[in-house]
N, C-alpha and C positions, 0 to 999 in steps of 0.2 A: 662141092667146088674146091679145087686145090687152093692152098693158101696164096700162092703167087697170083692166081687169077682173081681171087677174092680181093687181094690188096689192090690190084689194078682197077677192078670194078668199083671199089669204094673210094678210090682216089688216094689211098695211103702209100702207094708206091711212088714216092716223089724224089728219090735220090737222083734219078736220071734228070729230073726237071732242073736240078741245080747245075747240071752240066750240059744244058742245051737240048735235051731230049724233048720230044713233043709233049705238051701238057694234055692232061685229060680234059674233057669238056668242063668238069667242075672247077678245075684249077684255072683254066682259061677264063672262065667267067669271073672268078675271084680276082684274077690279075687285072682285068679290065676295070672292075669296080674299085680295086685298090689304087690303080693308077689315077683314075678320075678323082678319087677322094684326096689323094696325096697332092695332086696338082691343082687342087682348089685351095687357094690361100685362106686359111682360117685363123691367122694371127689377129691379135686384138688391134694392132696398129693399122693394118691395111687389108685385112681379110674379112670374110663373111661366113659364119656358120649357117646363116639362112640360105645362102646360095648352095652350100654343100648339102644341107638337109633337103633342099628342093630337088637336087640332082638324084639323091638316093631315093626319094619318094617317087620320082619318075621311073626309076628302074623297078621298084616294087610294083607300081601300077601296071607297068608293061608285063609283069609276071603274073598278073591276075588279081592283085589286091584292089579292092574297091576304095572309093573316096571315104566311105565310112570306116574302113580299116586303117586309114592313114590320117594323121593330124600333124601339121606343122604349127608349133606354138611359138610365137614371137612375143617376148615380154614387152610391155609398154616402155618406151624410152630406149629400147635396144633393138633397132631394126636389123642389125647384123647378127643378133644373138639368138637366132632361131634354133628350135629343137624339133626333132622328128620322132613321133611315136607311131609304131606299127603293131598291129595285133593280128594273130592267127588264132582263131577261136578253137577251143576244145569243148568237151562235153560239160564242163563246169563242175565236175565231181571233186575237183581240188582247186585251190587258189592258184592264180597265175604264177608263172616263172618269168622274171624280168631279165632281159639281156641288156646290160648297160655298158655303153662306151661313149667317151667324149670325143668330139671331132674338132675342138679347138686345139691349137698347138702353140708352143713357145716361140717367141721371136727368133729369127735367124737372119744373119747378115751375109749376103752373097760373097762379099770380099773376105770373109773369115773362113768360108767353107772351101774344100777342095773341089766340090761339085755344086751345081745350082741346087739349093736346098728345096726348091719348089718344082723340081722335075724328078720323076722317078727314074733313078739310074740303077741298072742291074750290071754288076761287074763281078766276075769270078764267083758266082753263086751267092752274091750278097745284094740286097736292095739298100740303096742310100736315099734319104730324103728327110726333111723335117716331118715328123709324124710317122715315119716309116715303122717305128715301133710304138711310140707313145702318142696317140692310142689308135691311129688309123688302121693298123694291122687288125686289131680286134674289131673295130667298127666295120671294116670291109668284110671280115669273116662272118659277122652277124648278118649283114645284108645279104651276102651270098647264100648263107644257110637258110635265111627266111624265104628266099626264092626257092631253094631246094625243097624245103618243107611244103611250100605251097603246091609244088608240082607233085610231090609224093603222097600228100594227104595222109599223114600218119594219124592213128587213132589217139588223139590227145585227150588226156584227162584235164590238163591245165591249159588255159590260154597261154600262148607264147607271146610275150610283149617285148618288143625291142625299143629302146630309147637311145637315140643319138643326141647327146647334149652338148651345150656350149659352156665356156668359161670355167671349166674345171681347173685350168692352169692359172687363173687369176685369184689370188687370195689376199684380202677379201674381195668379193664381187657381188654386186646386187643383182647380177644377171646369171648367176650360176644355175645352169639348166636343171640339174637334179633337185636342187633346193627349191627352185621356182615351181617346178612341176608338182612337188610334194605339197607345197603351200597352196597352190591355186588350181591344180588339176589332178589331185590325188587319184581319183577314179581311173584316170588314164593309165597310171603306172602302178597301181596298188597290186601287191603280190605277196606271196608267202616267203619267197627267197629270190635272190638275184645273183647272177654271175657278172663279174666286173673285172677290171684290170687289177694289178697288184701282185698276182702270182706269176708263175712261169717256171721254166726249167733252166738248169745250169749244165753247160757242156764243159768238158776239160779241154786242154790245149790241143788235143787230137780230134776235137768235135765229137767226142763220145759222151752221151748223156750220163750225168752223175746223179742228179736228183730232179724231182718235179715238185714245185712248191704250190701249196694252197694257202693263200693269205686269209687270216681270220683276225681282223682288228688292226688298228693303226694308231700311231702316236697323234697327239693333238698339236696342231699348228697354232702357235701364238707368237706374234712379234711384239716387241716393246720398243718405245722410243726413250732413249736416255738424253737428257738435256741439261746443260749447265749454262747459266746466264751470268753476265758480268757487266759493270758499267763501261769497261774498256778504257781506251785512252790512246795516247800517242806511243808508238812503238819505240821512240827514242828514250822514253822514261818508263820502262816496264815495272809492273808490280809483281810480287811473288804469286799473288792471287790471279791465276790465269785459267780461263775456262777450258782451254785445250788441255792443259796439264792435268786439271782435275779429271776430265773425261778420260784421258789417256791412262792415268794411274788406275782409275777404276776398271777400265777394260783390261788392263794388264793383270789385275787381280782375278778378274773373271776368267781370263785365259788360263790361269793356273788351277782353277777350281773344277772339281768333278762332282756331279750329283751322285747320290747313293746308288749302289748296285741293287737291282731288283729284277726278279724273274716272275713272269706270269705262267699260267698253265701252258699257254701256247709257246712262249719262248723257251720254257723248260723242255717241252716236247721237241722243239727244234734242236736244241743242243744234245738231247738224249739220242735222237735219231742220227744227227750229223756225226756224233762221236763213233757211230758204227760204220759210217761211210768213209770218213777221213782216216788217215793212217798216221802212224808215228807220233811225233810231238804234238801235232795239231789235234789228233784224236784224244791224246792224253790230257791236253789242256782243256778241251771241251768237257771232259769228264771231271776235271779238277774244279772247274768253276761251278759245277752242280753241287759241290760239297757245301756244308754249312759249318763255318763260313767259307765263302769261295776263296780259292787260291789266287791271291792278288798277282803274283808273278805270272801265272798262267793267263790271267786276263790281260795283262800288259803285252804278253807275246801275241795273243790273238788280236789285240788292237793294232799292234805293229804290222800284223799280217794284212788286216783290212779294217778301216775305221768303222765299217758296218757293225763289227762285233761290239764296239763301245756303244754305238747308238742303240743296239738291240737291248742292252741291259740297263740303260739309265736314261733319264732325261738329259737332253743337251741344249745348251744355249750358246750361240756363237754370234759375234759381231759380223754384220754383213755390209753395212754402209756407214760412212762417216762424212759429216759436213760441218765445217767450222770456219769462223772468221769472215770478214767482209772486205778487207783491203790489206795489201802487202805492208803498209806502213801504219797499221792500226792494231791495237790489242784486241783480241777477239771478244766480242760482246755476246756471242752465242756459239756453243759447240754441241752438235747433236750426233747421235749414233743410233743405228737400228740393230737390235739384237733379236735374232730369230731363235725361238725355242721350239723343240719337238718334245712334247711332254708324254711320258708313259701313261697309258690308260689307267685311270683310278687316282692319279695325282691331281689335286685341285690346282687350278691356275693361280688362285690367291696365294697358295703356299709357295709356288715357284716364284711369284713376284716378291714375296717376302724374303725368299732366299737370295734373289738378286740384290735386293736392298742391303742385306747383311754382307754379301760378298763384295759389293762395290765399296762399302764402308766409307761413304762420303755423303753427308746430308745435302751437299750442293748439287748432287746428281739427282734430278727429278726423273722418275720412271712413270711412263704412261703407256697403257695398252694401245696397240694398233689393231682395231677390230676386236672381236671376241671369239676365242677359239671354241670349236664345237667338240665337246666331250661326248664320246659314244661308247656303248658297251661292246665287248668282244663277242661275236656270234658263236654259238655252239657248233662244234664239229660233230654232228649227229652221226650215229652208225649208218643210217640209210644213205646219207650224203657221201660219207667217206667210202662206203662200199662201192658206190657208183664211180666216184672219182678214181679210186685205186684200181678197180677191175678194168676200166677202160684204159687207164694209164699203163697198166701192166700188159695189156693186150697189144698196145702200140709200142711200148718200150719195155720189154720183158726184163724183170729184175731191177728196174730203176725205182727206187723208193719214192713215195710221196711224203713230203716233209711239211708239217705246219709251219707257217711263218707269220710274223707280225710286220707290217710295213713300217719302216722308220720314216717314210714320207707320208703323204696324205692322198686320199682319193675321195670321190663323192660317196663312197660307202659310208662315211661318217653320218651323212644326212639320212640315208636309208636305214641304217642300224638304229638310229634314234627314233625312227618312225615305225620300228617293229618289223621291218623288212630285212631279214638276215641276209647279209651280203658277203660274198666270198670272192676273192681274187684267184682266178684259175684261167689259164689260157692255152696250155699245151704248146706254147711257143718258147723255144729254148734259145738262150744267149750264151756266147762264149765267155771265158774269164775276163775278157776286155770290157764286158758290158755292152750296152746298146747305144751309148752316146746320147741317150734321152736328155733333153734340155741343153745339151752341149753341141760340140762340133761333129759333123759327119755322122749323124744318127743313122743307125742301120739295123737290119735284121737279115738273117740268112734266108735265102729263098726257100730252102727245104723247111725251115722252121715255120714260115708263114703257112705253107700248105699243110704241114702236119698239124699246126694249131687250128686251122679251119676244120680239119677232120675231127680232131679231138672235141672241139666245141660243138660240132654238129652232133656227134654221138652222145655227148654228155647231156646237152639240153634235151635231145629227143628222149633219152632214157628218163630223165627227171620229169619230163612232161607226160610220159605215157605210162609209167609204173604206178 
């Protein structure tokens, strides 16, 4: 079969789809699933993951999955926090492969967006909507691919298990679907390894693929409450001892502090590979921070280029909320702030809290943890996994390197890795230098990227489950 015909048959020829050409049957089905999922509100305030999970289960059942193959799990006390687990059985000669995607989304206000965030809008080759990228693109691709596998009946050695989960975006949450399923229904999702969000590709300003990332490991999410209390009094007779000033001075000191530079095997590999992809000063700076000791001026230039470089190489703690005082004409009796830390793997939370206390340098500032961060190991990038990831990637995007990454944010992978289910962020979905707008305004993904990602995930999961 000629390459063009093969690309069309497999659904890989998608460039035309971004410019109004007819979709292949595989793409058309994905778009319908994607639109239904995006337009089902799954915010914490007004939405329902249970409704979305039920809609996806209905589609899978129509494709031939039995009731025994499908489970909607709704945790007690969370009627809108349902999760869907679907299974396509293999011969059992290897442990299952888990396909994990969360279907809850961050809040979005219509008045802030250019377009309705809960309607799928396609403009100039781009999809816009809340969840368009995070994470309903991947969830829809998994559903469409599970339907495709059911029809094709590949000779699976592993069961293919798909889990669409809720409350990944809320931290902490007693209804986090991945955590709940592990604790209460582990046999439903038990697996040797899992594919998850957190990876993806990068395009340059001309929409040319630059790199394809595989995420292995993530920073630890831990927030702290800072609090200063004071007897207060009348504002007409102020004391020097002011709760707001104590808190503000401490936060100012924290704002000037940087945690120590530290590279892991994954982040070192990231900069080693990226130094061969980037050019000029950026490439030289990436090489310079790999030295021992790292070149501080090079690190500062990278940080100025993008704050991600600072977050990749050190723990960060930043003030995100402040609440103080109770009346315009009264001295503050209480001042509080929330500081959100993203802690490098391997750094104890106790040590970070002790560092905060030292940097704030004020005994009047009480530090209390908000929830308890989940520390998880970094999964190994095994030769078999990397061979599959890189060969399929190179076939679809010749010459584009696969680069290991560590997420500076957080995913449900932290729960799975702690449970011994090695979890990797990989999607085949590429974003431009502007990012995707995830968690922000006008979240989006390129049309071509969605369809490419579906095909990449289809081929990767099939290979991992059949070899």
